[in-house]
KOLFIDO-509615 format. One record per atom (N, C-alpha, C): residue in three letters; x, y, z. Coordinates in steps of 0.02 Angstrom, whole numbers, plus 32768, in hexadecimal, padded with zeros to 4 digits. Example, Ala and Ser with C-alpha at 12.3 -4.5 7.8 and 13.67 -1.06 7.14 Angstrom:
<recs>
ALA82947EE48186;ALA82677F1F8186;ALA82947F5B8186;SER82827F908162;SER82AC7FCB8165;SER82858002818A;
</recs>
This chain:
<recs>
UNK5A5BF42AD21E;UNK5A2FF3F3D213;UNK5A0FF3FBD1D0;UNK5A14F413D1A6;UNK59F6F423D14D;UNK5A36F3E7D13B;UNK5A81F413D143;UNK5AA4F3FAD107;UNK5AB3F3BFD120;UNK5AA7F3A0D16E;UNK5AC6F358D15C;UNK5A87F330D13F;UNK5A55F340D150;UNK5A06F310D122;UNK5A1DF325D0C3;UNK5A25F32FD0C5;UNK5A3FF356D087;UNK5A85F32AD058;UNK5AA7F31FD07A;UNK5AD5F302D084;UNK5AD1F2B3D07D;UNK5AAEF29BD0AD;UNK5A80F261D0BF;UNK5A62F249D078;UNK5A34F276D064;UNK5A0EF263D025;UNK5A3AF270CFF0;UNK5A72F287CFD1;UNK5AA7F28ECFA4;UNK5AC1F237CF9E;UNK5AD4F22ACFDF;UNK5B14F1FECFED;UNK5ACBF1C0CFE4;UNK5A9FF1A4CFF9;UNK5A69F181CFEE;UNK5A64F175CF9E;UNK5A4FF1B4CF6E;UNK5A42F1A7CF43;UNK5A7DF18ECF0E;UNK5AB7F1A6CF18;UNK5AFCF195CF06;UNK5AEEF138CF0D;UNK5AF2F131CF3F;UNK5AF9F0F1CF58;UNK5AC4F0C1CF2D;UNK5A7CF0D2CF1A;UNK5A58F0B5CF05;UNK5A6FF0BECEBB;UNK5A7FF0FBCE9B;UNK5A8DF0E3CE69;UNK5AD1F0B6CE52;UNK5AFDF0B3CE88;UNK5B3CF090CE77;UNK5B22F048CE6A;UNK5AE2F02ACE99;UNK5AC7EFF8CE8F;UNK5AB1EFE5CE4C;UNK5A99F018CE31;UNK5A6DF008CDF6;UNK5ABCEFEBCDD8;UNK5AE6F00ECDC0;UNK5B06F02ACD90;UNK5B38EFDBCDA4;UNK5B31EFBFCDEA;UNK5B55EF77CDE6;UNK5B27EF40CDBC;UNK5AE7EF44CDBE;UNK5AB5EF11CDA8;UNK5ADDEF1DCD5E;UNK5ADEEF61CD40;UNK5AF1EF52CCF5;UNK5B26EF48CCDA;UNK5B54EF43CD08;UNK5BA0EF32CD0C;UNK5BADEEECCCF4;UNK5B6CEE9CCD13;UNK5B78EE6CCD1E;UNK5B47EE5BCCDD;UNK5B1FEE82CCBA;UNK5B08EE6BCC64;UNK5B37EE58CC43;UNK5B43EE2ACC10;UNK5B67EE21CBD7;UNK5B41EE31CB9D;UNK5B7BEE4ACB7C;UNK5B5BEE5CCB3F;UNK5B28EE25CB06;UNK5AFAEE22CAE4;UNK5AFDEDF8CAB4;UNK5B16EDD8CA87;UNK5B29EDA2CA5D;UNK5B54ED8DCA3E;UNK5B21ED70C9E8;UNK5B38ED8AC9C3;UNK5B22ED83C986;UNK5B50ED58C962;UNK5B2BED2EC92C;UNK5B4AED06C908;UNK5B1FECEAC8BA;UNK5B3DECECC882;UNK5B1EECE5C860;UNK5B04ECA7C849;UNK5ABAEC7EC83F;UNK5AC6EC47C851;UNK5AA4EC31C802;UNK5A95EC58C7DB;UNK5A88EC3FC78D;UNK5A88EC7EC769;UNK5A84EC75C72F;UNK5A8AECA8C6EF;UNK5A66EC8DC6B4;UNK5A2EECBBC68F;UNK5A22EC9CC654;UNK5A23ECDCC631;UNK5A2BECCFC5F8;UNK5A1EED08C5B8;UNK59D6ED16C5BF;UNK59BFED50C5AF;UNK598FED5DC5A9;UNK5979ED85C572;UNK599BED96C548;UNK597DEDC9C522;UNK59C0EDE8C4F3;UNK59D0EDDFC4CE;UNK59FFEDF0C4A8;UNK59F4EE1FC468;UNK5A20EE50C478;UNK5A03EE96C442;UNK5A35EEB9C435;UNK5A31EED3C3ED;UNK5A63EEF9C3EE;UNK5A9CEF2DC413;UNK5A76EF53C440;UNK5A82EF77C483;UNK5A8CEF4FC4CB;UNK5A81EF28C4C1;UNK5A6DEF1DC504;UNK5A5AEEDEC519;UNK5A86EEB6C540;UNK5A72EE79C556;UNK5A39EE77C597;UNK5A09EE46C5A1;UNK59E8EE3FC5E0;UNK59EFEDFBC5F6;UNK5A24EDFAC63C;UNK5A21EDAAC655;UNK59DBEDACC69A;UNK59DFED74C69F;UNK59A9ED64C6D6;UNK59DDED43C70E;UNK59ECED56C75A;UNK5A02ED55C770;UNK59FAED28C7B6;UNK5A10ED09C7C8;UNK59FCECD6C811;UNK5A1CECFBC840;UNK5A12ED0CC875;UNK5A2EED3AC8B2;UNK5A43ED05C8D7;UNK5A4BECE0C8FF;UNK5A60ECCEC942;UNK5A7BED09C984;UNK5A49ED0DC99B;UNK5A49ED2AC9DC;UNK5A4BECF5CA15;UNK5A96ED18CA2A;UNK5AA9ECECCA6D;UNK5A94ED13CAAF;UNK5A65ED08CAE5;UNK5A66ED2BCB23;UNK5A8EED18CB61;UNK5ACBED21CB74;UNK5AF0ED0FCBB5;UNK5AE1ED27CBEF;UNK5A8FED47CBEC;UNK5A83ED63CC29;UNK5A54ED3FCC44;UNK5A4BED4FCC85;UNK5A12ED27CCB0;UNK59CEED51CC9B;UNK59C6ED63CC80;UNK5982EDA4CC79;UNK5976ED99CC1A;UNK5948ED98CC11;UNK591DED95CBBD;UNK591EEDCDCBB8;UNK593BEDD0CB7F;UNK594BEE03CB41;UNK5918EE04CB07;UNK58F0EE41CB0A;UNK58ABEE4FCAF4;UNK58CCEE85CAC3;UNK58D3EE5DCA75;UNK58E4EE92CA49;UNK58AFEEA2CA11;UNK58AFEEEECA0A;UNK5878EF07C9DC;UNK58A3EF20C98D;UNK58E0EEFEC989;UNK58FBEF34C949;UNK5942EF2FC93F;UNK5977EF2EC90A;UNK599FEF1DC919;UNK59BCEF39C8C3;UNK5A0CEF59C8D4;UNK5A1FEF76C89E;UNK5A69EF6CC898;UNK5A83EF5EC855;UNK5ACDEF2BC84E;UNK5AE1EF3FC816;UNK5B2CEF50C810;UNK5B50EF47C7F2;UNK5B7AEEFCC7E7;UNK5B84EEEEC7B2;UNK5BACEEB5C7B2;UNK5BF9EEADC783;UNK5C27EE8BC791;UNK5C5AEE9EC767;UNK5C7DEE64C759;UNK5C91EE4EC72A;UNK5CB3EE08C6FF;UNK5CE7EE1FC6FF;UNK5D1CEDF8C717;UNK5D6DEDF9C710;UNK5D7DEE44C6FC;UNK5D6AEE5CC757;UNK5D88EE8CC763;UNK5D64EED7C727;UNK5D3BEECAC700;UNK5D13EF06C6D0;UNK5CDBEF0EC6E0;UNK5CB7EF46C6E0;UNK5C70EF44C6F0;UNK5C4AEF1BC6B9;UNK5C1AEEFAC6BA;UNK5BEAEEC7C693;UNK5BADEEE4C686;UNK5B8AEEEEC6DA;UNK5B46EEE2C6C5;UNK5B22EF17C709;UNK5AF6EF35C70D;UNK5AD2EF3DC73F;UNK5A9FEF30C73A;UNK5A61EF2CC777;UNK5A18EF1DC778;UNK5A02EF2CC7C2;UNK59D0EF2EC7BC;UNK5996EF27C7EB;UNK5952EF05C809;UNK594FEF0CC84C;UNK5903EED6C83C;UNK58DAEEF3C889;UNK58A2EEFEC870;UNK5879EF21C8BC;UNK5852EED8C8DD;UNK586BEE9AC8D7;UNK5852EE64C8DB;UNK5863EE67C938;UNK5825EE56C94C;UNK5813EE3AC9A5;UNK582FEDFFC9A5;UNK5868EDEEC9D3;UNK586DEDBAC9E8;UNK5891EDB7CA34;UNK5876ED8DCA74;UNK5893ED8FCAAE;UNK58B4ED53CAA3;UNK58FDED59CAB2;UNK592FED2ECAC3;UNK592FED06CB1D;UNK5917ECE2CB15;UNK5913ECCACB72;UNK595CECDACB94;UNK5953ECBFCBD5;UNK5997ECDACBFC;UNK59CFEC95CBEC;UNK59FFECAECBE2;UNK5A3DEC68CBE5;UNK5A19EC41CB9C;UNK5A07EC5CCB6B;UNK59EDEC34CB28;UNK5A0FEC62CADC;UNK59EAEC4DCAAE;UNK59E8EC6ACA75;UNK59A9EC60CA2C;UNK59B4EC98CA1C;UNK5973EC84C9EC;UNK5990ECA8C98D;UNK5976EC8DC957;UNK5975ECAEC92E;UNK594DECEAC908;UNK5972ED23C8FB;UNK594CED49C8E6;UNK5954ED48C88C;UNK5921ED60C861;UNK5939ED6BC81F;UNK5927EDA4C812;UNK5957EDC6C7E9;UNK5963EDECC7D9;UNK5986EDF8C78C;UNK5976EE3DC75E;UNK5975EE55C726;UNK59C5EE67C71F;UNK59FBEE5AC701;UNK5A31EE69C6EA;UNK5A44EE99C68F;UNK5A54EED5C69A;UNK5A60EEE6C653;UNK5A90EEF8C650;UNK5AC7EEEEC607;UNK5B02EEDDC600;UNK5AF9EF23C5BC;UNK5B1DEF36C5B4;UNK5B22EF6DC569;UNK5B4AEF3CC54D;UNK5B45EF51C4FD;UNK5B60EF27C4BA;UNK5BBAEF24C4D3;UNK5BD7EF5EC4DD;UNK5C0BEF71C4EE;UNK5C2CEF42C52A;UNK5C03EF46C56E;UNK5C18EF08C5AA;UNK5C10EEE3C579;UNK5BE9EEB3C553;UNK5BE2EE7BC53D;UNK5C1EEE61C51B;UNK5C2BEE8EC4EE;UNK5C59EE91C4B7;UNK5C93EE91C4BE;UNK5CABEE9FC510;UNK5D06EEA3C52D;UNK5CF7EE69C556;UNK5CB9EE5FC571;UNK5CDDEE1CC57E;UNK5CD5EDCAC55C;UNK5CC0EDE3C515;UNK5CCBEDABC4EA;UNK5D09EDB7C4DE;UNK5D32EDFDC4C6;UNK5D5CEDD9C4A1;UNK5D89EDE2C4E2;UNK5D98EDF2C527;UNK5DB9EDD1C54A;UNK5DB9ED94C558;UNK5D98ED63C54C;UNK5D95ED2EC54D;UNK5DB7ECFEC515;UNK5D9CED31C4E2;UNK5DD7ECFEC4B4;UNK5E1AED0FC4A7;UNK5E22ED58C4CC;UNK5E72ED50C4C3;UNK5E99ED18C50E;UNK5E6DED11C53F;UNK5E8EECF4C569;UNK5E79ECA1C578;UNK5E38EC95C570;UNK5E24EC44C559;UNK5E2BEC3AC5A9;UNK5E1BEC5DC5D6;UNK5E27EC4AC621;UNK5DDBEC22C62C;UNK5DE3EBDAC650;UNK5DA4EBCBC64E;UNK5D70EBE0C6A7;UNK5D94EC0EC6B7;UNK5DA4EC13C6FE;UNK5D77EC6EC709;UNK5D3BEC79C71B;UNK5D28ECBEC70F;UNK5D17ECE5C758;UNK5D21ED0EC76A;UNK5D2BED34C798;UNK5CF0ED61C786;UNK5CCFED6BC7DC;UNK5C9BEDA8C7C2;UNK5C8EEDBEC816;UNK5C7FEE0DC815;UNK5C78EE27C848;UNK5C37EE40C84B;UNK5C00EE40C880;UNK5BCCEE66C865;UNK5BB5EE8AC8B2;UNK5BA5EEC2C8A5;UNK5B94EEF8C8E4;UNK5B6AEF1EC8E3;UNK5B4EEF29C910;UNK5B21EF6CC913;UNK5AF1EF73C94A;UNK5AA9EF70C953;UNK5A8AEF9BC97B;UNK5A5EEF63C98B;UNK5A4BEF4EC9CB;UNK59FBEF1EC9CD;UNK59DCEF5BCA04;UNK59A4EF58C9E5;UNK596DEF88CA13;UNK5955EF52CA44;UNK594AEF67CA88;UNK5910EF50CAA1;UNK5900EF88CAE2;UNK58BAEF62CAFA;UNK5889EF7FCB1E;UNK5869EFBBCB01;UNK583FEFE8CB2D;UNK581CF029CB0F;UNK5826F046CB48;UNK583DF08BCB4F;UNK5857F09ACB0E;UNK58A2F079CAF1;UNK58C2F067CAC1;UNK58E1F031CA9F;UNK5928F044CABC;UNK5952F033CAC9;UNK598AF025CAEB;UNK59B6F00ACAAB;UNK59E1F02BCAB3;UNK5A1BF012CA6B;UNK5A6FEFECCAAE;UNK5A59EFA0CA8C;UNK5A8AEF6DCA9B;UNK5AD9EF6BCA60;UNK5AF5EFA1CA57;UNK5B42EF77CA3C;UNK5B4DEF35CA46;UNK5B45EF14C9EE;UNK5B8BEEDAC9F0;UNK5BB1EED8C9B8;UNK5BD7EEB5C9AA;UNK5C18EEABC980;UNK5C17EE61C97F;UNK5C2FEE3DC958;UNK5C3FEDFAC960;UNK5C47EDF1C921;UNK5C66EDB0C91D;UNK5C91ED91C8D2;UNK5C76ED46C8DD;UNK5C9AED3CC8AA;UNK5CAEECE3C8A3;UNK5CC5ECDFC855;UNK5CC6ECAEC845;UNK5CE5EC8FC7FA;UNK5CC5EC4CC7E0;UNK5CBEEC47C7AE;UNK5C97EC0CC786;UNK5CB7EBF5C74B;UNK5CC5EBABC739;UNK5CDAEB99C6F7;UNK5CA3EB97C6B9;UNK5CC9EBCAC687;UNK5CABEBBDC632;UNK5CB1EB83C62C;UNK5C80EB58C615;UNK5C89EB23C5E6;UNK5CBCEB13C59B;UNK5CE2EB04C5A8;UNK5D01EAF8C571;UNK5D0DEAC8C539;UNK5CE8EAC9C4F2;UNK5CE4EA98C4D8;UNK5D25EA74C4B2;UNK5D27EA33C4B5;UNK5D60EA13C49C;UNK5D74EA25C44F;UNK5DC3EA2AC44F;UNK5DC1EA40C40A;UNK5DC2E9F9C3D4;UNK5DC8EA26C39F;UNK5D93E9F5C36B;UNK5DEBE9D6C338;
</recs>
């Protein structure tokens, strides 16, 4: 009799866990795109940019963000890293903009300029990947998104 009760308890626990994992499987990861980038400080050994990142929440639940850490690649090469401790809530099926600081080294900056000088390609690709911190204690939600933008070309003289 005790053994049957034990098996029943274990089965109920597993079915409860299966129901919880089913809820998590239906959640989609947030999407992140660069909305704007502005140079803030240009120093000899590092450059600081202000980035506006648009975070899209495709889920039917609000997403409470209390931190963000990321790496940014430009044209498939590491360009900048950044962090933010800004708190923002992205409503269900909505988007919000978060302001972050991105820092690149002199080498990363010069590498991008040299590549642009060689290719003169007006189209630049980027990839931004990292972690969103949500909740208390924080849950780490990975993201990995990318896109492209055009570099304005000056007319030939």
